[in-house]
C-alpha positions as CSV (number, residue, x, y, z in Angstrom):
1,M,13.1,16.2,1.9
2,T,9.8,17.3,0.4
3,E,8.7,20.4,-1.4
4,P,6.5,22.9,0.4
5,C,2.7,22.9,0.0
6,P,1.7,24.2,-3.4
7,S,-1.2,26.1,-1.9
8,C,0.2,27.9,1.1
9,G,3.9,27.6,0.3
10,Q,4.7,26.5,3.9
11,L,6.4,23.3,5.0
12,D,5.8,23.4,8.8
13,H,2.4,21.6,8.8
14,V,3.2,19.1,6.0
15,Q,3.4,15.4,6.9
16,H,3.8,12.2,4.9
17,V,0.4,10.6,4.1
18,P,1.3,7.2,5.8
19,A,2.3,9.1,8.9
20,V,-1.0,11.0,9.0
21,Y,-2.9,7.8,8.4
22,H,-1.1,5.7,11.1
23,G,-1.1,8.6,13.5
24,G,-4.8,9.0,13.2
25,H,-5.4,5.5,14.7
26,S,-5.7,5.3,18.5
27,F,-6.0,2.0,20.3
28,Y,-7.8,1.9,23.6
29,R,-8.5,-0.7,26.3
30,G,-10.3,-0.2,29.6
31,Q,-12.8,-1.4,32.0
32,G,-16.5,-1.3,31.1
33,P,-19.2,0.0,33.4
34,L,-20.1,-2.0,36.6
35,V,-23.4,-3.8,36.2
36,A,-25.5,-5.4,38.9
37,V,-26.8,-8.8,38.0
38,P,-29.4,-10.5,40.2
39,A,-28.3,-14.0,41.2
40,G,-30.4,-16.0,43.5
41,D,-30.9,-14.2,46.8
42,G,-28.0,-11.7,46.1
43,V,-26.6,-9.5,43.5
44,V,-23.4,-10.1,41.5
45,Y,-21.5,-7.1,40.2
46,A,-19.8,-7.6,36.9
47,S,-17.9,-5.5,34.4
48,S,-16.4,-6.1,31.0
49,Q,-13.2,-5.3,29.2
50,V,-13.6,-2.7,26.5
51,S,-11.1,-2.3,23.7
52,G,-11.1,-0.9,20.2
53,V,-9.7,1.5,17.7
54,S,-10.6,5.2,17.3
55,V,-9.9,6.6,13.8
56,S,-9.7,10.3,13.1
57,A,-11.6,11.8,10.2
58,V,-8.4,12.8,8.4
59,A,-7.0,9.2,8.7
60,R,-10.3,7.8,7.4
61,S,-10.3,10.2,4.5
62,L,-6.7,9.0,3.5
63,D,-7.4,5.3,3.8
64,P,-5.7,3.6,0.8
65,F,-7.5,0.3,1.0
66,P,-10.7,-0.7,-0.7
67,P,-13.8,-0.9,1.6
68,P,-14.3,-4.4,3.0
69,R,-17.0,-6.5,1.4
70,R,-19.0,-9.1,3.3
71,G,-20.4,-12.2,1.7
72,G,-21.9,-14.1,4.6
73,G,-25.4,-12.8,3.9
74,L,-25.3,-14.3,0.4
75,L,-24.1,-17.7,1.6
76,T,-26.8,-17.7,4.3
77,A,-29.5,-16.9,1.7
78,V,-28.3,-19.7,-0.6
79,I,-28.4,-22.2,2.2
80,L,-31.9,-21.1,3.2
81,L,-33.1,-21.2,-0.4
82,V,-31.7,-24.7,-0.9
83,L,-33.5,-25.9,2.2
84,V,-36.8,-24.3,1.1
85,G,-36.3,-25.7,-2.5
86,S,-35.7,-29.2,-1.0
87,C,-39.0,-28.9,1.0
88,F,-40.8,-28.0,-2.2
89,L,-39.3,-31.1,-3.9
90,L,-41.4,-33.2,-1.4
91,L,-44.6,-32.0,-3.2
92,P,-44.0,-34.0,-6.4
93,L,-42.9,-37.0,-4.4
94,S,-46.1,-36.9,-2.3
95,A,-48.2,-36.6,-5.5
96,A,-46.6,-39.7,-7.0
97,D,-48.7,-42.0,-4.7
98,D,-52.0,-40.6,-5.9
99,P,-51.6,-39.9,-9.7
100,P,-54.2,-37.5,-11.3
101,P,-56.7,-39.0,-13.7
102,G,-56.0,-38.5,-17.4
103,G,-53.1,-40.7,-18.2
104,P,-49.3,-40.2,-18.4
105,A,-49.5,-36.8,-20.2
106,S,-51.6,-35.2,-17.4
107,Q,-49.4,-36.9,-14.8
108,A,-46.3,-35.4,-16.3
109,L,-48.0,-31.9,-16.4
110,G,-49.1,-32.2,-12.8
111,V,-45.6,-33.1,-11.6
112,A,-44.1,-30.3,-13.7
113,L,-46.6,-27.8,-12.1
114,I,-46.0,-29.0,-8.6
115,S,-42.2,-28.9,-9.2
116,L,-42.3,-25.3,-10.5
117,P,-41.9,-23.6,-7.0
118,S,-38.8,-25.7,-6.2
119,L,-37.3,-24.9,-9.7
120,C,-37.8,-21.2,-9.1
121,V,-36.2,-21.4,-5.6
122,F,-33.2,-23.3,-7.1
123,V,-32.8,-20.7,-9.9
124,A,-32.8,-17.9,-7.2
125,A,-30.1,-19.9,-5.3
126,G,-28.1,-20.2,-8.5
127,V,-28.3,-16.4,-9.1
128,L,-27.1,-15.8,-5.5
129,V,-24.1,-18.2,-6.0
130,W,-23.3,-16.3,-9.2
131,L,-23.3,-13.0,-7.3
132,Y,-21.1,-14.5,-4.6
133,V,-18.6,-15.7,-7.1
134,R,-18.5,-12.2,-8.7
135,R,-17.9,-10.7,-5.3
136,V,-15.1,-13.1,-4.5
137,R,-13.4,-12.4,-7.9
138,A,-13.7,-8.6,-7.3
139,H,-12.2,-9.0,-3.9
140,R,-9.2,-11.0,-5.3
141,R,-8.7,-8.3,-8.0
142,Q,-8.7,-5.6,-5.3
143,R,-6.2,-7.5,-3.2
144,R,-3.9,-7.9,-6.2
145,G,-4.1,-4.1,-6.8
146,V,-3.3,-3.1,-3.2
147,P,0.6,-3.0,-3.7
148,A,0.3,-0.7,-6.7
149,A,-2.2,1.5,-4.9
150,Q,0.0,1.6,-1.8
151,Q,3.0,2.7,-3.9
152,V,1.1,5.7,-5.1
153,W,-0.4,6.4,-1.7
154,E,3.1,6.5,-0.1
155,Q,4.2,9.3,-2.4
156,G,1.6,11.7,-1.1
157,W,2.1,14.6,1.3
158,F,-0.6,16.1,3.5
159,C,-0.8,19.7,4.4
160,H,-2.6,20.1,7.7
161,R,-3.0,23.9,7.2
162,C,-4.7,23.5,3.8
163,G,-6.3,20.1,4.4
164,G,-5.1,18.7,1.0
165,V,-2.7,16.2,-0.4
166,Y,-0.1,16.8,-3.0
167,F,2.7,14.9,-4.8
168,T,6.1,16.6,-4.9
169,E,6.4,16.2,-8.6
170,A,2.9,17.4,-9.5
171,G,2.8,20.6,-7.6
172,Q,-1.0,20.6,-7.3
173,L,-3.1,20.4,-4.1
174,L,-5.8,17.6,-4.2
175,T,-8.7,17.0,-1.9
176,P,-8.4,13.8,0.1
177,A,-11.3,12.4,-1.9
178,H,-9.6,13.0,-5.2
179,F,-6.4,11.6,-3.8
180,R,-8.2,8.4,-2.8
181,Q,-9.6,8.2,-6.3
182,L,-6.1,8.3,-7.8
183,V,-4.9,5.7,-5.3
184,A,-7.9,3.5,-6.2
185,R,-7.4,3.9,-9.9
186,A,-3.7,2.8,-9.5
187,G,-4.9,-0.3,-7.6
188,G,-7.6,-1.1,-10.1
189,Y,-10.5,-1.0,-7.6
190,E,-12.0,2.4,-8.5
191,R,-15.8,2.3,-8.5
């Protein structure tokens, strides 16, 4: 049994935080709108299946997990930069057939100048790889901290009357944002 809310002193609108979070998720599935598609001399009517999850604002405010991070954009940028840098590498190879006048020193300088754009592109690709590795490491650290964060999260109680969260031993009402900060700090993924 839990203690009453420290703000209003009532127990009738108090609910365990995991119950509020899971109760705030509604799954739906249905038929999409009917669409007329021209096909040859006639019309074909088609509809689609629609499904998804609806999340209440309270459940979203009590989410214990770190926000998901995507890294696909970085990998796509690295691949594109490597392709562009490879195209720039063709410049020094095309200049090798027609060396500039002035001897080997000017030839080396000319190849270095022509190779400079590809070097810059490969350095940029290296920076993006470094950023991607940092993101992957941060994601692993967050995943390791989820059990500790969830342990703190499961001790919270939500008062629907006051709109706040409290721990039975603390006796102080917290805003959902402050509660999420405490959970994130326990998991080690606080910003």
